[in-house]
Biopython code that builds the backbone (N, CA, C, O; Angstrom):
import numpy as np
from Bio.PDB.StructureBuilder import StructureBuilder

atoms = [
    (1, "MET", "N", (-7.744, -11.436, 82.535)),
    (1, "MET", "CA", (-7.664, -10.611, 81.675)),
    (1, "MET", "C", (-6.504, -10.819, 80.544)),
    (1, "MET", "O", (-6.692, -10.378, 79.410)),
    (2, "LYS", "N", (-5.853, -11.189, 80.728)),
    (2, "LYS", "CA", (-4.536, -11.273, 79.130)),
    (2, "LYS", "C", (-5.459, -12.145, 78.174)),
    (2, "LYS", "O", (-5.502, -11.804, 76.992)),
    (3, "LYS", "N", (-6.145, -13.159, 78.561)),
    (3, "LYS", "CA", (-6.418, -13.925, 77.666)),
    (3, "LYS", "C", (-7.897, -12.732, 76.804)),
    (3, "LYS", "O", (-8.116, -12.813, 75.595)),
    (4, "LEU", "N", (-8.477, -12.023, 77.476)),
    (4, "LEU", "CA", (-9.312, -11.333, 76.924)),
    (4, "LEU", "C", (-8.579, -10.123, 75.900)),
    (4, "LEU", "O", (-8.930, -9.830, 74.758)),
    (5, "PHE", "N", (-7.352, -9.483, 76.774)),
    (5, "PHE", "CA", (-6.747, -8.678, 75.995)),
    (5, "PHE", "C", (-6.067, -9.275, 74.533)),
    (5, "PHE", "O", (-5.992, -8.534, 73.553)),
    (6, "ARG", "N", (-5.566, -10.734, 74.492)),
    (6, "ARG", "CA", (-5.008, -11.488, 73.301)),
    (6, "ARG", "C", (-5.913, -11.384, 72.286)),
    (6, "ARG", "O", (-5.639, -11.071, 71.127)),
    (7, "LYS", "N", (-7.385, -11.742, 72.876)),
    (7, "LYS", "CA", (-8.784, -12.135, 71.887)),
    (7, "LYS", "C", (-8.872, -10.941, 71.041)),
    (7, "LYS", "O", (-8.852, -11.064, 69.817)),
    (8, "ILE", "N", (-8.976, -9.689, 71.657)),
    (8, "ILE", "CA", (-9.650, -8.368, 71.753)),
    (8, "ILE", "C", (-8.119, -7.762, 70.209)),
    (8, "ILE", "O", (-8.404, -7.186, 69.159)),
    (9, "LEU", "N", (-6.696, -8.167, 70.654)),
    (9, "LEU", "CA", (-5.761, -7.878, 69.621)),
    (9, "LEU", "C", (-5.741, -8.469, 68.523)),
    (9, "LEU", "O", (-5.668, -8.075, 67.359)),
    (10, "LEU", "N", (-5.817, -9.498, 69.016)),
    (10, "LEU", "CA", (-5.766, -10.723, 67.475)),
    (10, "LEU", "C", (-7.150, -10.450, 66.921)),
    (10, "LEU", "O", (-7.021, -10.352, 65.700)),
    (11, "LEU", "N", (-8.389, -10.287, 67.264)),
    (11, "LEU", "CA", (-9.875, -9.665, 66.389)),
    (11, "LEU", "C", (-9.360, -8.089, 65.779)),
    (11, "LEU", "O", (-9.479, -7.879, 64.572)),
    (12, "SER", "N", (-8.934, -7.288, 66.457)),
    (12, "SER", "CA", (-8.254, -6.107, 65.777)),
    (12, "SER", "C", (-7.590, -6.407, 64.308)),
    (12, "SER", "O", (-8.068, -6.178, 63.197)),
    (13, "PHE", "N", (-6.149, -7.080, 64.716)),
    (13, "PHE", "CA", (-5.310, -7.535, 63.561)),
    (13, "PHE", "C", (-6.128, -8.278, 62.884)),
    (13, "PHE", "O", (-5.899, -7.532, 61.932)),
    (14, "LEU", "N", (-6.785, -8.952, 62.500)),
    (14, "LEU", "CA", (-8.102, -9.883, 61.393)),
    (14, "LEU", "C", (-8.841, -9.113, 61.029)),
    (14, "LEU", "O", (-9.408, -9.588, 60.044)),
    (15, "MET", "N", (-9.322, -7.808, 61.325)),
    (15, "MET", "CA", (-10.165, -7.131, 60.880)),
    (15, "MET", "C", (-9.996, -5.831, 60.380)),
    (15, "MET", "O", (-10.855, -5.016, 60.043)),
    (16, "THR", "N", (-8.424, -5.723, 60.377)),
    (16, "THR", "CA", (-7.838, -4.723, 60.034)),
    (16, "THR", "C", (-6.994, -5.045, 58.644)),
    (16, "THR", "O", (-6.722, -4.215, 57.777)),
    (17, "SER", "N", (-6.629, -6.523, 58.642)),
    (17, "SER", "CA", (-6.337, -7.425, 57.638)),
    (17, "SER", "C", (-7.432, -7.659, 56.349)),
    (17, "SER", "O", (-7.176, -7.590, 55.146)),
    (18, "ILE", "N", (-8.470, -7.897, 56.872)),
    (18, "ILE", "CA", (-9.579, -8.084, 56.062)),
    (18, "ILE", "C", (-9.916, -6.899, 55.339)),
    (18, "ILE", "O", (-10.206, -6.918, 54.143)),
    (19, "LEU", "N", (-9.885, -5.906, 56.016)),
    (19, "LEU", "CA", (-10.704, -4.555, 55.597)),
    (19, "LEU", "C", (-9.043, -3.877, 54.666)),
    (19, "LEU", "O", (-9.425, -3.031, 53.858)),
    (20, "SER", "N", (-8.215, -3.962, 54.632)),
    (20, "SER", "CA", (-7.212, -3.351, 54.016)),
    (20, "SER", "C", (-7.160, -4.155, 52.914)),
    (20, "SER", "O", (-6.642, -3.575, 51.960)),
    (21, "ILE", "N", (-7.574, -5.505, 52.645)),
    (21, "ILE", "CA", (-7.593, -6.270, 51.477)),
    (21, "ILE", "C", (-8.757, -6.344, 50.550)),
    (21, "ILE", "O", (-8.779, -6.646, 49.357)),
    (22, "MET", "N", (-9.958, -5.919, 51.561)),
    (22, "MET", "CA", (-10.707, -5.491, 50.551)),
    (22, "MET", "C", (-10.973, -4.286, 49.778)),
    (22, "MET", "O", (-11.469, -4.268, 48.652)),
    (23, "SER", "N", (-10.592, -3.244, 50.493)),
    (23, "SER", "CA", (-9.738, -1.922, 49.961)),
    (23, "SER", "C", (-8.846, -1.993, 49.076)),
    (23, "SER", "O", (-8.679, -0.886, 48.565)),
    (24, "ILE", "N", (-8.177, -2.793, 48.641)),
    (24, "ILE", "CA", (-7.015, -3.380, 47.815)),
    (24, "ILE", "C", (-7.569, -3.463, 46.398)),
    (24, "ILE", "O", (-7.300, -2.873, 45.351)),
    (25, "SER", "N", (-8.869, -4.872, 46.913)),
    (25, "SER", "CA", (-9.240, -5.205, 45.537)),
    (25, "SER", "C", (-9.946, -4.405, 45.118)),
    (25, "SER", "O", (-9.789, -4.385, 43.898)),
    (26, "ILE", "N", (-11.198, -3.178, 45.649)),
    (26, "ILE", "CA", (-11.585, -2.189, 45.048)),
    (26, "ILE", "C", (-11.191, -1.465, 44.143)),
    (26, "ILE", "O", (-11.664, -1.280, 43.022)),
    (27, "THR", "N", (-10.001, -0.900, 44.804)),
    (27, "THR", "CA", (-9.395, -0.109, 44.073)),
    (27, "THR", "C", (-8.520, -0.446, 43.107)),
    (27, "THR", "O", (-7.851, 0.472, 42.633)),
    (28, "ALA", "N", (-8.290, -2.036, 42.514)),
    (28, "ALA", "CA", (-7.466, -2.760, 41.487)),
    (28, "ALA", "C", (-9.166, -2.932, 40.518)),
    (28, "ALA", "O", (-8.968, -2.961, 39.303)),
    (29, "GLU", "N", (-10.079, -2.997, 40.762)),
    (29, "GLU", "CA", (-11.465, -3.167, 40.109)),
    (29, "GLU", "C", (-11.547, -1.554, 39.147)),
    (29, "GLU", "O", (-11.583, -1.426, 37.923)),
    (30, "GLU", "N", (-11.558, -0.521, 40.171)),
    (30, "GLU", "CA", (-11.576, 0.660, 39.884)),
    (30, "GLU", "C", (-10.502, 0.894, 39.084)),
    (30, "GLU", "O", (-10.874, 1.703, 38.234)),
    (31, "PHE", "N", (-9.398, 0.613, 38.922)),
    (31, "PHE", "CA", (-8.265, 1.035, 38.179)),
    (31, "PHE", "C", (-8.729, 0.467, 36.844)),
    (31, "PHE", "O", (-8.888, 1.202, 35.869)),
    (32, "LYS", "N", (-8.944, -0.848, 36.807)),
    (32, "LYS", "CA", (-9.254, -1.774, 35.908)),
    (32, "LYS", "C", (-10.375, -0.854, 34.702)),
    (32, "LYS", "O", (-10.312, -0.577, 33.505)),
    (33, "GLN", "N", (-11.193, -0.654, 35.633)),
    (33, "GLN", "CA", (-12.644, 0.238, 35.019)),
    (33, "GLN", "C", (-11.760, 1.646, 34.375)),
    (33, "GLN", "O", (-11.889, 1.995, 33.202)),
    (34, "SER", "N", (-10.993, 2.254, 35.215)),
    (34, "SER", "CA", (-10.995, 3.490, 34.759)),
    (34, "SER", "C", (-9.820, 3.325, 33.647)),
    (34, "SER", "O", (-9.391, 4.391, 33.207)),
    (35, "LYS", "N", (-9.278, 2.208, 33.166)),
    (35, "LYS", "CA", (-8.123, 1.802, 31.939)),
    (35, "LYS", "C", (-9.423, 1.827, 30.879)),
    (35, "LYS", "O", (-9.575, 2.547, 29.892)),
    (36, "GLU", "N", (-10.208, 0.908, 31.362)),
    (36, "GLU", "CA", (-11.038, 0.465, 29.981)),
    (36, "GLU", "C", (-11.631, 1.809, 29.470)),
    (36, "GLU", "O", (-11.912, 1.908, 28.276)),
    (37, "ILE", "N", (-11.803, 2.697, 30.199)),
    (37, "ILE", "CA", (-12.511, 4.038, 29.463)),
    (37, "ILE", "C", (-11.578, 5.174, 29.407)),
    (37, "ILE", "O", (-11.866, 6.370, 29.434)),
    (38, "ASN", "N", (-10.558, 4.693, 29.335)),
    (38, "ASN", "CA", (-9.452, 5.491, 28.689)),
    (38, "ASN", "C", (-9.390, 5.000, 27.533)),
    (38, "ASN", "O", (-9.949, 5.484, 26.549)),
    (39, "TYR", "N", (-8.782, 4.110, 27.545)),
    (39, "TYR", "CA", (-9.141, 3.137, 26.036)),
    (39, "TYR", "C", (-10.046, 3.593, 25.393)),
    (39, "TYR", "O", (-9.671, 4.483, 24.630)),
    (40, "LYS", "N", (-11.331, 3.322, 25.354)),
    (40, "LYS", "CA", (-12.462, 3.876, 24.669)),
    (40, "LYS", "C", (-12.124, 5.131, 24.558)),
    (40, "LYS", "O", (-12.093, 5.263, 23.334)),
    (41, "LEU", "N", (-11.777, 6.410, 25.128)),
    (41, "LEU", "CA", (-11.713, 7.640, 24.720)),
    (41, "LEU", "C", (-10.744, 7.618, 23.698)),
    (41, "LEU", "O", (-10.909, 8.486, 22.840)),
    (42, "ARG", "N", (-9.357, 6.541, 23.486)),
    (42, "ARG", "CA", (-8.355, 7.113, 22.327)),
    (42, "ARG", "C", (-9.010, 6.405, 21.262)),
    (42, "ARG", "O", (-8.864, 6.909, 20.149)),
    (43, "THR", "N", (-9.958, 4.960, 21.365)),
    (43, "THR", "CA", (-10.441, 4.856, 19.790)),
    (43, "THR", "C", (-11.105, 5.904, 18.982)),
    (43, "THR", "O", (-10.974, 6.043, 17.766)),
    (44, "ASP", "N", (-11.917, 6.714, 19.864)),
    (44, "ASP", "CA", (-12.565, 8.141, 18.897)),
    (44, "ASP", "C", (-12.008, 8.909, 17.944)),
    (44, "ASP", "O", (-12.143, 10.125, 18.082)),
    (45, "VAL", "N", (-11.487, 8.554, 17.123)),
    (45, "VAL", "CA", (-10.512, 9.078, 16.068)),
    (45, "VAL", "C", (-10.958, 10.154, 15.280)),
    (45, "VAL", "O", (-11.803, 9.688, 14.516)),
    (46, "HIS", "N", (-10.820, 11.325, 15.086)),
    (46, "HIS", "CA", (-11.387, 12.176, 14.231)),
    (46, "HIS", "C", (-10.041, 12.572, 13.035)),
    (46, "HIS", "O", (-8.833, 12.687, 13.239)),
    (47, "PRO", "N", (-10.830, 12.707, 11.790)),
    (47, "PRO", "CA", (-9.517, 12.710, 10.683)),
    (47, "PRO", "C", (-9.022, 14.354, 10.652)),
    (47, "PRO", "O", (-9.681, 15.385, 10.792)),
    (48, "LYS", "N", (-8.006, 14.195, 10.479)),
    (48, "LYS", "CA", (-7.399, 15.925, 10.599)),
    (48, "LYS", "C", (-7.434, 16.581, 9.528)),
    (48, "LYS", "O", (-6.789, 17.628, 9.570)),
    (49, "ARG", "N", (-8.163, 16.259, 8.191)),
    (49, "ARG", "CA", (-8.675, 16.897, 7.220)),
    (49, "ARG", "C", (-9.874, 16.080, 6.594)),
    (49, "ARG", "O", (-10.081, 14.870, 6.686)),
    (50, "ILE", "N", (-10.631, 17.071, 5.915)),
    (50, "ILE", "CA", (-12.089, 16.124, 5.327)),
    (50, "ILE", "C", (-12.022, 16.889, 4.190)),
    (50, "ILE", "O", (-11.806, 18.101, 4.185)),
    (51, "TYR", "N", (-12.244, 16.042, 3.009)),
    (51, "TYR", "CA", (-12.705, 16.840, 1.547)),
    (51, "TYR", "C", (-13.957, 17.039, 1.491)),
    (51, "TYR", "O", (-14.755, 16.153, 1.794)),
    (52, "ILE", "N", (-14.238, 17.961, 1.186)),
    (52, "ILE", "CA", (-15.409, 18.495, 0.522)),
    (52, "ILE", "C", (-15.873, 18.615, -0.943)),
    (52, "ILE", "O", (-14.915, 19.219, -1.426)),
    (53, "ASP", "N", (-16.449, 18.484, -1.611)),
    (53, "ASP", "CA", (-16.633, 18.239, -2.927)),
    (53, "ASP", "C", (-18.167, 18.607, -3.588)),
    (53, "ASP", "O", (-19.158, 17.886, -3.466)),
    (54, "GLY", "N", (-18.120, 19.780, -4.246)),
    (54, "GLY", "CA", (-19.346, 20.258, -4.942)),
    (54, "GLY", "C", (-20.028, 21.173, -3.990)),
    (54, "GLY", "O", (-21.101, 21.603, -4.414)),
    (55, "LYS", "N", (-19.671, 21.578, -2.806)),
    (55, "LYS", "CA", (-20.271, 22.865, -1.802)),
    (55, "LYS", "C", (-21.032, 23.908, -2.873)),
    (55, "LYS", "O", (-20.325, 24.471, -3.709)),
    (56, "SER", "N", (-22.444, 24.158, -2.847)),
    (56, "SER", "CA", (-22.587, 25.079, -3.479)),
    (56, "SER", "C", (-22.792, 26.538, -3.015)),
    (56, "SER", "O", (-23.547, 26.692, -2.055)),
    (57, "PHE", "N", (-22.341, 27.400, -3.453)),
    (57, "PHE", "CA", (-22.905, 28.843, -2.782)),
    (57, "PHE", "C", (-23.133, 29.516, -4.067)),
    (57, "PHE", "O", (-22.695, 29.391, -5.210)),
    (58, "TYR", "N", (-24.456, 30.705, -3.129)),
    (58, "TYR", "CA", (-24.780, 31.482, -4.218)),
    (58, "TYR", "C", (-24.091, 32.760, -4.024)),
    (58, "TYR", "O", (-23.623, 33.160, -2.958)),
    (59, "SER", "N", (-24.064, 33.557, -5.515)),
    (59, "SER", "CA", (-23.183, 34.998, -5.284)),
    (59, "SER", "C", (-24.282, 35.720, -6.205)),
    (59, "SER", "O", (-25.037, 35.149, -6.992)),
    (60, "GLU", "N", (-24.208, 37.197, -5.922)),
    (60, "GLU", "CA", (-25.094, 38.208, -7.008)),
    (60, "GLU", "C", (-24.124, 38.256, -8.043)),
    (60, "GLU", "O", (-24.356, 37.938, -9.209)),
    (61, "GLY", "N", (-22.891, 38.712, -7.545)),
    (61, "GLY", "CA", (-21.854, 38.777, -8.479)),
    (61, "GLY", "C", (-20.734, 37.617, -9.275)),
    (61, "GLY", "O", (-21.096, 36.442, -9.320)),
    (62, "ILE", "N", (-19.580, 37.954, -9.797)),
    (62, "ILE", "CA", (-19.450, 36.672, -10.248)),
    (62, "ILE", "C", (-18.313, 35.886, -8.803)),
    (62, "ILE", "O", (-17.606, 36.621, -8.114)),
    (63, "PRO", "N", (-18.350, 34.689, -8.639)),
    (63, "PRO", "CA", (-17.919, 34.237, -7.708)),
    (63, "PRO", "C", (-16.365, 34.260, -7.403)),
    (63, "PRO", "O", (-15.587, 34.097, -8.343)),
    (64, "LYS", "N", (-15.946, 34.434, -6.268)),
    (64, "LYS", "CA", (-14.665, 34.565, -5.831)),
    (64, "LYS", "C", (-13.553, 32.988, -6.345)),
    (64, "LYS", "O", (-13.716, 31.771, -6.430)),
    (65, "ARG", "N", (-12.837, 33.633, -6.493)),
    (65, "ARG", "CA", (-12.027, 32.042, -6.802)),
    (65, "ARG", "C", (-11.594, 31.121, -5.625)),
    (65, "ARG", "O", (-11.102, 30.070, -6.036)),
    (66, "TYR", "N", (-11.639, 31.218, -4.458)),
    (66, "TYR", "CA", (-11.551, 30.796, -2.999)),
    (66, "TYR", "C", (-12.336, 31.509, -2.032)),
    (66, "TYR", "O", (-12.458, 32.732, -1.958)),
    (67, "ARG", "N", (-12.981, 30.435, -1.125)),
    (67, "ARG", "CA", (-14.165, 30.431, -0.003)),
    (67, "ARG", "C", (-13.512, 30.090, 1.031)),
    (67, "ARG", "O", (-12.698, 29.170, 0.965)),
    (68, "GLU", "N", (-13.823, 30.989, 2.556)),
    (68, "GLU", "CA", (-13.358, 30.404, 3.747)),
    (68, "GLU", "C", (-14.615, 29.630, 4.078)),
    (68, "GLU", "O", (-15.682, 30.196, 3.843)),
    (69, "TYR", "N", (-14.633, 28.267, 4.652)),
    (69, "TYR", "CA", (-15.485, 27.384, 4.949)),
    (69, "TYR", "C", (-14.976, 26.652, 6.327)),
    (69, "TYR", "O", (-13.910, 26.188, 6.732)),
    (70, "LYS", "N", (-16.436, 26.814, 6.875)),
    (70, "LYS", "CA", (-16.501, 26.158, 8.568)),
    (70, "LYS", "C", (-17.496, 25.209, 8.655)),
    (70, "LYS", "O", (-18.627, 25.483, 8.255)),
    (71, "GLU", "N", (-17.246, 24.188, 9.096)),
    (71, "GLU", "CA", (-18.247, 23.183, 9.228)),
    (71, "GLU", "C", (-17.677, 22.111, 10.503)),
    (71, "GLU", "O", (-16.511, 21.874, 10.819)),
    (72, "GLU", "N", (-19.074, 21.522, 11.147)),
    (72, "GLU", "CA", (-18.639, 20.552, 12.303)),
    (72, "GLU", "C", (-18.808, 19.303, 11.977)),
    (72, "GLU", "O", (-19.602, 19.231, 11.039)),
    (73, "HIS", "N", (-18.331, 18.029, 12.404)),
    (73, "HIS", "CA", (-18.398, 16.648, 12.539)),
    (73, "HIS", "C", (-17.817, 16.438, 13.164)),
    (73, "HIS", "O", (-16.617, 16.704, 13.240)),
    (74, "ASP", "N", (-19.037, 15.408, 14.412)),
    (74, "ASP", "CA", (-19.342, 15.029, 15.152)),
    (74, "ASP", "C", (-18.325, 16.035, 16.396)),
    (74, "ASP", "O", (-17.198, 15.675, 16.737)),
    (75, "GLY", "N", (-18.854, 17.017, 16.809)),
    (75, "GLY", "CA", (-18.415, 17.680, 17.911)),
    (75, "GLY", "C", (-16.980, 18.765, 17.710)),
    (75, "GLY", "O", (-16.652, 19.663, 18.485)),
    (76, "VAL", "N", (-16.203, 18.308, 16.279)),
    (76, "VAL", "CA", (-14.807, 18.722, 16.057)),
    (76, "VAL", "C", (-14.861, 20.120, 14.697)),
    (76, "VAL", "O", (-15.377, 19.676, 13.671)),
    (77, "ILE", "N", (-14.489, 21.412, 14.591)),
    (77, "ILE", "CA", (-15.141, 22.138, 14.360)),
    (77, "ILE", "C", (-13.726, 21.733, 12.784)),
    (77, "ILE", "O", (-12.564, 21.423, 13.046)),
    (78, "TYR", "N", (-14.127, 21.825, 11.705)),
    (78, "TYR", "CA", (-13.137, 22.045, 10.694)),
    (78, "TYR", "C", (-13.416, 23.139, 9.665)),
    (78, "TYR", "O", (-14.513, 23.433, 9.190)),
    (79, "SER", "N", (-11.960, 23.814, 9.345)),
    (79, "SER", "CA", (-12.277, 25.092, 8.601)),
    (79, "SER", "C", (-11.081, 25.181, 7.548)),
    (79, "SER", "O", (-10.065, 24.487, 7.587)),
    (80, "GLY", "N", (-11.325, 25.966, 6.788)),
    (80, "GLY", "CA", (-10.674, 25.930, 5.121)),
    (80, "GLY", "C", (-11.269, 26.542, 4.145)),
    (80, "GLY", "O", (-12.434, 26.888, 3.945)),
    (81, "LYS", "N", (-9.931, 26.656, 3.350)),
    (81, "LYS", "CA", (-10.394, 27.520, 1.950)),
    (81, "LYS", "C", (-10.889, 26.360, 0.676)),
    (81, "LYS", "O", (-10.196, 25.419, 0.290)),
    (82, "LEU", "N", (-12.243, 26.718, 0.177)),
    (82, "LEU", "CA", (-12.363, 25.765, -0.879)),
    (82, "LEU", "C", (-12.250, 26.609, -2.148)),
    (82, "LEU", "O", (-12.419, 27.828, -2.115)),
    (83, "THR", "N", (-12.019, 26.077, -3.037)),
    (83, "THR", "CA", (-11.454, 26.426, -4.581)),
    (83, "THR", "C", (-12.836, 26.364, -5.428)),
    (83, "THR", "O", (-13.706, 25.496, -5.352)),
    (84, "LEU", "N", (-12.812, 27.289, -6.095)),
    (84, "LEU", "CA", (-13.974, 27.189, -6.829)),
    (84, "LEU", "C", (-13.764, 26.059, -7.890)),
    (84, "LEU", "O", (-12.621, 25.927, -8.327)),
    (85, "THR", "N", (-14.803, 25.185, -8.374)),
    (85, "THR", "CA", (-14.387, 24.318, -9.581)),
    (85, "THR", "C", (-15.162, 24.757, -10.706)),
    (85, "THR", "O", (-14.566, 24.883, -11.776)),
    (86, "GLU", "N", (-16.790, 25.096, -10.631)),
    (86, "GLU", "CA", (-17.373, 25.619, -11.728)),
    (86, "GLU", "C", (-18.172, 26.428, -11.085)),
    (86, "GLU", "O", (-18.184, 26.349, -9.857)),
    (87, "TYR", "N", (-18.884, 27.237, -11.647)),
    (87, "TYR", "CA", (-19.733, 27.860, -11.696)),
    (87, "TYR", "C", (-21.132, 28.395, -12.756)),
    (87, "TYR", "O", (-20.732, 27.980, -13.843)),
    (88, "GLN", "N", (-22.318, 28.972, -12.997)),
    (88, "GLN", "CA", (-22.835, 29.033, -13.462)),
    (88, "GLN", "C", (-23.912, 30.065, -13.162)),
    (88, "GLN", "O", (-24.376, 30.476, -12.099)),
    (89, "ASP", "N", (-24.142, 30.330, -14.338)),
    (89, "ASP", "CA", (-25.330, 32.072, -14.539)),
    (89, "ASP", "C", (-26.566, 31.542, -14.027)),
    (89, "ASP", "O", (-26.862, 30.424, -14.450)),
    (90, "THR", "N", (-27.492, 32.183, -13.072)),
    (90, "THR", "CA", (-28.481, 31.716, -13.121)),
    (90, "THR", "C", (-29.737, 32.862, -13.129)),
    (90, "THR", "O", (-30.881, 32.665, -12.721)),
    (91, "GLY", "N", (-29.273, 33.933, -13.627)),
    (91, "GLY", "CA", (-30.187, 35.252, -14.309)),
    (91, "GLY", "C", (-29.961, 36.010, -13.107)),
    (91, "GLY", "O", (-29.229, 36.995, -13.208)),
    (92, "ASP", "N", (-30.540, 35.682, -11.808)),
    (92, "ASP", "CA", (-30.202, 36.935, -10.894)),
    (92, "ASP", "C", (-28.801, 36.762, -10.093)),
    (92, "ASP", "O", (-28.723, 37.411, -9.049)),
    (93, "GLY", "N", (-27.880, 36.105, -10.390)),
    (93, "GLY", "CA", (-26.576, 35.862, -9.614)),
    (93, "GLY", "C", (-25.411, 34.513, -9.969)),
    (93, "GLY", "O", (-25.295, 34.184, -11.149)),
    (94, "TYR", "N", (-24.958, 34.111, -9.383)),
    (94, "TYR", "CA", (-24.238, 33.014, -9.870)),
    (94, "TYR", "C", (-24.012, 31.964, -8.918)),
    (94, "TYR", "O", (-23.530, 32.120, -7.797)),
    (95, "LEU", "N", (-24.472, 30.649, -9.546)),
    (95, "LEU", "CA", (-24.311, 29.615, -8.420)),
    (95, "LEU", "C", (-22.533, 28.822, -8.716)),
    (95, "LEU", "O", (-22.184, 28.312, -9.781)),
    (96, "GLY", "N", (-21.995, 28.890, -7.929)),
    (96, "GLY", "CA", (-20.681, 28.431, -7.629)),
    (96, "GLY", "C", (-20.519, 27.295, -6.862)),
    (96, "GLY", "O", (-21.169, 27.302, -5.817)),
    (97, "LEU", "N", (-19.741, 26.178, -7.111)),
    (97, "LEU", "CA", (-19.111, 24.812, -6.609)),
    (97, "LEU", "C", (-18.105, 24.890, -6.244)),
    (97, "LEU", "O", (-17.258, 25.242, -7.065)),
    (98, "TYR", "N", (-17.707, 24.628, -4.944)),
    (98, "TYR", "CA", (-16.464, 24.542, -4.340)),
    (98, "TYR", "C", (-15.682, 23.365, -3.771)),
    (98, "TYR", "O", (-16.463, 22.725, -3.066)),
    (99, "SER", "N", (-14.771, 22.944, -3.774)),
    (99, "SER", "CA", (-14.019, 21.803, -3.453)),
    (99, "SER", "C", (-12.957, 22.328, -2.853)),
    (99, "SER", "O", (-12.515, 23.461, -3.045)),
    (100, "GLY", "N", (-12.382, 21.214, -1.853)),
    (100, "GLY", "CA", (-10.985, 21.625, -1.083)),
    (100, "GLY", "C", (-11.184, 20.397, 0.360)),
    (100, "GLY", "O", (-12.043, 19.579, 0.688)),
    (101, "TYR", "N", (-10.148, 20.759, 0.787)),
    (101, "TYR", "CA", (-9.803, 19.850, 2.389)),
    (101, "TYR", "C", (-9.923, 20.803, 3.079)),
    (101, "TYR", "O", (-9.341, 21.847, 2.783)),
    (102, "ILE", "N", (-10.989, 20.669, 4.580)),
    (102, "ILE", "CA", (-10.997, 21.363, 5.486)),
    (102, "ILE", "C", (-10.447, 20.837, 6.649)),
    (102, "ILE", "O", (-10.732, 19.682, 6.966)),
    (103, "TYR", "N", (-9.704, 21.509, 7.332)),
    (103, "TYR", "CA", (-8.961, 20.727, 8.505)),
    (103, "TYR", "C", (-9.232, 21.258, 9.895)),
    (103, "TYR", "O", (-9.704, 22.347, 10.223)),
    (104, "ARG", "N", (-8.782, 20.132, 10.715)),
    (104, "ARG", "CA", (-8.916, 20.667, 12.608)),
    (104, "ARG", "C", (-8.702, 21.865, 12.912)),
    (104, "ARG", "O", (-8.779, 22.227, 14.086)),
]
sb = StructureBuilder()
sb.init_structure("model")
sb.init_model(0)
sb.init_chain("A")
sb.init_seg("    ")
for serial, (resi, resn, name, xyz) in enumerate(atoms, 1):
    if name == "N":
        sb.init_residue(resn, " ", resi, " ")
    sb.init_atom(name, np.array(xyz, "f"), 0.0, 1.0, " ", f" {name:<3s}", serial, name[0])
structure = sb.get_structure()
């Protein structure tokens, strides 16, 4: 009976140590994968500002000097004021070209 008890006890210790080693190695692999995912997310960099050159807008009267503008790039919304660079009479209104920086 004593030998049987020792064998069962030894077997339970072996199984416990094997299972704990397997679970530690699995968590290490998951940790390594999660670190890679975090690193990939950090490499996706969006600029703080974007220069818009020659954006055209139509207006019925003389165009305003500044124009609010909003645009989306890769899921990030940029907005800001564009400055009138030139305008032209079209007969029934004006076509104005605006340029400037828009920010996140």
